C-alpha positions in Angstrom: 0.0 0.0 0.0 2.8 2.4 1.0 4.7 1.7 -2.3 1.5 2.2 -4.3 0.8 5.6 -2.6 4.4 6.7 -3.1 4.3 5.8 -6.7 1.1 7.6 -7.3 2.4 10.8 -5.6 5.6 10.6 -7.6 3.6 10.5 -10.8 1.6 13.6 -9.7 4.7 15.6 -8.8 6.7 14.5 -11.8 4.3 16.7 -13.8 4.8 19.9 -11.8 7.6 22.2 -10.9 8.8 21.6 -7.3 9.9 24.7 -5.5 12.1 25.0 -2.5 9.0 25.7 -0.5 5.5 24.8 -1.5 2.0 25.5 -0.3 0.1 22.3 -0.9 -3.5 21.1 -0.4 -3.4 17.7 1.3 -6.4 15.4 1.5 -6.0 13.2 4.5 -7.2 9.7 5.1 -9.7 9.2 7.9 -8.2 9.6 11.4 -4.9 11.0 10.0 -3.4 13.9 11.9 -2.6 17.0 9.8 0.0 18.2 12.3 1.7 14.8 12.4 1.9 14.6 8.6 3.2 18.2 8.4 5.7 17.5 11.2 7.2 14.4 9.5 8.0 16.3 6.3 9.2 19.4 8.2 6.2 21.6 7.2 3.4 23.4 9.0 -0.4 23.4 8.8 -1.7 26.8 7.5 -5.4 26.2 7.3 -8.2 23.7 6.8 -11.7 23.5 5.3 -14.3 22.7 7.9 -16.2 19.6 7.4 -13.6 18.1 5.0 -10.3 16.3 5.2 -8.5 19.0 3.2 -5.7 21.0 4.8 -3.4 23.6 3.5 0.3 23.0 4.4 3.5 24.8 3.7 6.3 22.2 3.2 10.0 22.4 2.2 9.2 20.5 -0.9 5.9 19.1 -2.3 7.8 16.1 -3.5 8.6 15.2 0.1 5.0 14.1 0.6 5.5 11.5 -2.1 7.8 9.7 0.3 5.5 10.1 3.3 6.0 6.9 5.3 2.4 6.3 6.3 -0.8 5.9 4.4 -2.5 9.0 5.9 -2.2 11.0 2.7 -4.9 10.4 0.1 -4.1 13.2 -2.4 -1.8 16.2 -2.8 -2.0 19.1 -5.1 -0.1 22.4 -5.4 -2.2 25.3 -4.2 -2.2 27.0 -7.6 -2.6 30.7 -7.8 -5.6 31.9 -9.8 -4.4 35.3 -11.0 -6.3 38.1 -12.6 -5.0 39.0 -16.1 -7.0 42.0 -17.3 -7.4 41.7 -21.0 -10.3 43.9 -21.9 -11.4 47.5 -21.5 -14.3 49.0 -19.5 -15.8 52.1 -20.9 -17.3 54.4 -18.3 -20.8 55.8 -18.7 -22.0 59.0 -17.1 -25.8 59.1 -16.7 -28.1 61.8 -15.3 -28.7 61.7 -11.6 -32.4 61.4 -12.2 -32.1 58.0 -14.0 -33.5 55.0 -12.3 -30.7 52.9 -10.7 -31.5 49.9 -12.8 -32.1 51.7 -16.1 -29.6 49.4 -17.8 -32.1 46.5 -17.4 -33.7 47.8 -20.6 -30.5 47.3 -22.7 -30.8 45.3 -25.9 -29.1 42.2 -24.5 -31.7 41.9 -21.7 -34.5 42.2 -24.3 -32.9 39.5 -26.5 -33.1 36.9 -23.7 -36.5 38.4 -22.6 -35.3 39.2 -19.1 -37.7 42.1 -19.1 -40.6 39.7 -19.7 -39.5 37.1 -17.3 -39.7 39.4 -14.3 -43.4 39.7 -14.9 -43.7 36.1 -13.9 -41.1 35.6 -11.2 -38.5 37.9 -9.8 -36.3 35.6 -7.7 -37.9 36.1 -4.4 -36.6 33.8 -1.7 -33.5 32.8 -3.7 -29.9 33.6 -2.7 -27.2 33.9 -5.4 -23.6 33.7 -4.2 -21.1 35.4 -6.5 -17.6 34.3 -5.9 -15.7 37.3 -7.1 -13.7 40.5 -6.2 -14.6 43.4 -4.0 -18.1 44.9 -4.4 -19.2 48.5 -4.0 -21.9 48.0 -1.3 -23.0 51.6 -1.6 -23.7 51.6 -5.3 -27.3 52.7 -5.8 -28.0 49.9 -8.2 -27.1 47.4 -5.5 -28.9 48.9 -2.5 -31.5 46.4 -1.2 -30.1 43.6 -3.3 -27.2 42.4 -1.1 -27.2 40.0 1.8 -24.5 38.9 4.1 -21.4 37.4 2.4 -17.8 36.9 3.4 -14.4 38.4 2.7 -11.8 35.7 2.5 -9.2 38.3 1.5 -9.6 40.3 4.7 -9.6 37.1 6.7 -6.2 36.0 5.4 -4.7 39.5 5.7 -2.1 41.2 3.7 0.7 39.1 5.2 -0.1 36.0 3.2 1.8 36.4 0.0 0.3 34.7 -3.0 2.2 32.1 -5.0 4.0 33.1 -8.1 2.6 30.1 -10.1 -0.3 31.3 -12.1 -2.3 28.5 -13.6 -5.3 30.5 -14.6 -6.7 33.8 -15.7 -9.5 35.1 -13.6 -11.3 37.9 -15.3 -13.3 36.3 -18.2 -13.5 39.7 -19.8 -13.0 39.8 -23.5 -9.8 41.1 -25.0 -11.9 42.3 -27.9 -12.3 46.0 -27.9 -15.6 47.1 -26.4 -18.1 48.6 -28.8 -17.0 46.5 -31.8 -19.4 48.0 -34.2 -18.9 45.2 -36.8 -20.1 42.5 -34.4 -22.9 44.3 -32.6 -24.4 47.6 -33.8 -25.2 48.5 -30.3 -25.5 52.2 -30.8 -27.8 51.8 -33.8 -30.5 54.3 -32.6 -32.8 53.1 -35.4 -33.1 49.7 -33.8 -32.4 50.3 -30.2 -33.0 53.8 -29.0 -31.5 53.0 -25.7 -28.9 55.5 -24.7 -30.2 59.0 -24.7 -27.2 61.0 -25.7 -28.8 64.2 -24.2 -28.9 62.6 -20.7 -26.0 60.1 -20.8 -22.6 61.2 -21.9 -21.7 57.9 -23.5 -18.1 56.8 -23.2 -16.9 60.1 -21.8 -13.2 59.6 -22.4 -12.4 62.2 -19.8 -13.6 59.7 -17.2 -11.4 56.9 -18.5 -8.8 57.8 -15.9 -11.2 56.4 -13.3 -10.0 52.9 -14.4 -7.3 52.0 -11.9 -4.7 50.0 -14.0 -2.8 49.1 -10.8 -5.9 47.4 -9.4 -6.9 44.7 -11.9 -9.9 43.4 -9.9 -11.4 46.8 -9.7 -15.0 46.9 -10.9 -15.5 43.2 -11.7 -17.4 42.3 -8.6 -19.6 45.3 -8.7 -20.3 44.8 -12.5 -21.3 41.2 -11.9 -23.5 42.0 -8.9 -25.2 44.7 -10.9 -26.2 42.2 -13.6 -27.7 39.8 -11.1 -29.7 42.7 -9.5 -31.2 43.6 -12.8 -32.0 40.0 -14.0 -33.4 38.7 -10.7 -34.4 41.9 -8.8 -36.0 40.2 -5.8 -33.2 37.6 -5.3 -30.5 38.3 -2.7 -26.9 38.5 -3.7 -24.3 37.0 -1.4 -21.0 38.6 -2.3 -18.1 36.2 -1.5 -14.8 37.9 -2.0 -11.8 35.7 -2.9 -9.8 37.9 -5.2 -7.7 40.7 -3.7 -7.3 44.1 -5.2 -4.4 42.9 -7.3 -6.5 40.0 -8.7 -4.9 37.1 -6.8 -6.5 34.1 -5.1 -5.8 30.4 -5.0 -7.5 27.1 -5.4 -7.8 26.5 -1.7 -9.6 29.8 -1.1 -12.0 29.1 -4.0 -12.9 25.7 -2.6 -13.5 27.3 0.9 -15.7 29.9 -0.7 -17.9 27.4 -2.6 -18.5 25.4 0.6 -19.2 28.6 2.6 -21.8 29.6 0.1 -23.6 26.3 0.3 -23.5 26.2 4.1 -24.9 29.7 4.4 -27.9 29.2 2.2 -27.0 29.9 -1.4 -29.3 28.4 -4.0 -27.2 29.5 -6.9 -23.4 30.0 -7.2 -21.8 32.0 -9.9 -18.1 31.8 -10.8 -17.0 34.3 -13.5 -13.3 33.2 -13.6 -11.2 30.5 -15.1 -8.6 28.0 -14.1 -6.5 26.3 -16.8 -5.8 23.2 -14.7 -8.2 20.9 -12.9 -8.1 21.2 -9.1 -9.3 18.3 -7.1 -10.2 20.4 -4.1 -12.4 22.7 -6.2 -14.0 19.8 -8.0 -15.0 18.2 -4.7 -16.4 21.5 -3.4 -18.5 21.8 -6.5 -19.7 18.2 -6.1 -20.7 19.2 -2.5 -22.7 22.1 -3.9 -24.5 19.9 -6.5 -25.3 17.3 -3.9 -27.0 20.1 -1.9 -29.1 21.0 -4.9 -27.3 24.3 -5.5 -27.2 25.4 -9.2 -23.6 26.2 -10.2 -22.8 28.5 -13.1 -19.4 29.4 -14.6 -18.0 31.3 -17.5 -16.6 29.4 -20.4 -13.6 31.6 -21.1 -12.4 34.1 -23.7 -9.6 32.3 -25.6 -11.7 31.4 -28.7 -10.8 27.7 -28.1 -12.5 24.4 -27.5 -10.0 23.6 -24.8 -12.1 23.5 -21.6 -11.4 25.8 -18.7 -12.3 25.1 -15.1 -14.5 25.3 -13.1 -16.8 25.5 -16.2 -15.8 22.1 -17.4 -16.6 20.2 -14.2 -19.5 17.8 -14.2 -22.9 19.4 -13.7 -21.6 23.0 -13.9 -23.6 25.2 -16.3 -20.7 26.5 -18.6 -21.8 29.7 -20.4 -20.4 30.8 -23.7 -20.9 34.4 -25.1 -22.9 35.5 -28.1 -23.7 38.9 -29.6 -27.0 40.6 -30.4 -27.3 38.6 -33.7 -26.9 35.3 -31.8 -23.5 34.7 -33.3 -20.7 33.4 -31.1 -18.7 36.2 -29.7 -15.3 36.3 -31.4 -13.5 35.8 -28.1 -15.8 33.1 -26.6 -14.7 29.6 -25.9 -16.8 26.7 -27.4 -16.8 22.9 -27.4 -18.3 20.0 -25.7 -18.2 21.5 -22.2 -20.6 24.4 -23.1 -24.0 24.1 -21.5 -25.8 27.2 -22.9 -25.1 30.6 -24.4 -26.0 34.2 -23.3 -25.1 37.7 -24.4 -21.6 38.8 -23.6 -20.8 41.6 -26.0 -21.1 45.3 -25.0 -22.9 44.6 -21.7 -23.8 47.5 -19.4 -23.8 47.2 -15.6 -22.9 49.0 -12.4 -19.3 50.2 -11.7 -17.8 51.4 -8.4 -18.3 54.9 -7.4 -21.9 55.3 -8.6 -20.8 54.8 -12.2 -21.9 52.4 -14.9 -19.7 50.7 -17.5 -19.8 48.8 -20.7 -17.7 45.6 -21.2 -17.6 42.3 -23.0 -16.8 38.8 -21.8 -18.1 35.4 -20.8 -17.9 36.6 -17.2 -21.0 38.6 -17.9 -22.8 35.9 -20.0 -22.6 33.7 -16.9 -24.5 36.2 -14.8 -27.5 36.1 -17.2 -27.7 32.4 -16.5 -27.2 32.7 -12.8 -30.0 35.3 -12.6 -32.2 33.0 -14.8 -31.5 30.1 -12.4 -32.8 32.3 -9.6 -36.0 33.1 -11.4 -36.5 29.4 -12.0 -35.8 28.5 -8.4 -38.3 31.1 -7.2 -40.9 29.5 -9.5 -40.1 26.0 -8.4 -38.9 25.9 -4.8 -37.0 22.8 -3.8 -36.5 21.9 -7.5 -33.1 20.3 -8.1 -33.5 20.4 -11.9 -32.8 24.1 -12.5 -30.3 23.3 -15.2 -32.7 21.2 -17.2 -35.2 24.1 -17.2 -32.5 26.5 -18.4 -31.6 24.1 -21.2 -35.2 23.4 -22.2 -35.9 27.1 -22.6 -33.0 27.8 -25.1 -33.2 28.9 -28.7 -31.2 26.8 -31.1 -28.6 29.1 -32.8 -26.6 26.5 -34.8 -27.8 27.9 -38.1 -26.3 31.2 -37.2 -23.0 29.6 -36.3 -22.3 27.0 -39.0 -18.7 26.7 -37.9 -19.7 25.8 -34.4 -22.4 23.2 -34.8 -23.1 21.3 -31.6 -20.3 23.2 -29.9 -22.5 25.9 -28.3 -24.5 23.7 -26.0 -28.3 23.8 -26.0 -28.4 27.3 -27.5 -29.0 30.9 -26.4 -31.1 31.3 -23.3 -34.7 32.7 -23.4 -35.9 33.3 -19.8 -39.6 33.4 -20.6 -39.4 30.1 -22.5 -37.5 28.6 -19.5 -40.1 29.6 -17.1 -42.8 28.3 -19.3 -41.0 25.0 -19.9 -40.7 25.4 -23.7 -38.0 24.4 -26.1 -37.1 25.5 -29.6 -35.9 22.8 -31.9 -35.7 25.0 -35.0 
């Protein structure tokens, strides 16, 4: 048994770079002592996930655990950093002070998926949506009355816990395509969508572009995502769970803790608008825990225009969301492939931005929020229903004919919230 365990761990660590000192996530066997395991290899226990056998350790070398002399170690993985790599632009909108805080709920992308019609049936009342993300502007007028208690894992760990310099992922699924790509979405075509009143909204006022803090890559993402949930499911409550610091750094262990926290504190839907390029066992098990507790899990598909799956979107039973434009064509940046569950608008989306502003941006991050909000509407219509995902899929519109190069690689199709609530499906 010991030889088999050592062989398996050697295989695992032959595929990774071993540093002089590693943070590793260790899954312990029943009755195994974390402190004893750490002590044998000259390491220390840093943290643990309540209710699980997962502990975070700092050890002189991850490879040392491959030679652990007892069978108390089930699995070991490096605590990979999930790092924000800002790739897109956010254009700031200035609107008149008299505008309703959720005026952006009338934008064309909302009308395309019939979000404006769906709220006439159900509004998400009684449903909690956990958004695992970056810092949120609690005082933004678009979010007042929409937020419930969450948790700040960044504040908990403090500034003294330096993040690893091993980036296995890019977090912000925000398109590298320039915002306002007129060729892909005639968003400002006033003849078809008289949406932005130029007399009351100084659209893309470049003088305000300096508001974007380039030294703070996570700035705005959490607020933007929360604003979309608030507009799609206005009576649902948003649980902000902060895992990314202001420099856009987190790690697999913290993400796994956040998922379990959300489940244990009453979330019915979890949204994850970030991506990891490698499969993490601890995150996978946390998602399995959520699914087993009838929590709907949504994640963004990624913005690399590839069919190579990213995680957590590619994990089993996660609703992976690809991005489309207003013509139902795949966004040029969006990932595709067998892991895609459904599609939602992700080009030139408007939502809340810190400081009372609004912004416009593109990315599968924001497509995922449409589906998370839709899942909340469905849950409010069907309390105790563990088949939310099936309802989302049944309500889609088939868009294969508009995407001949991506047949059967865009999941069930583009979401339609009214159809999902009515239990319809479009096979055309």
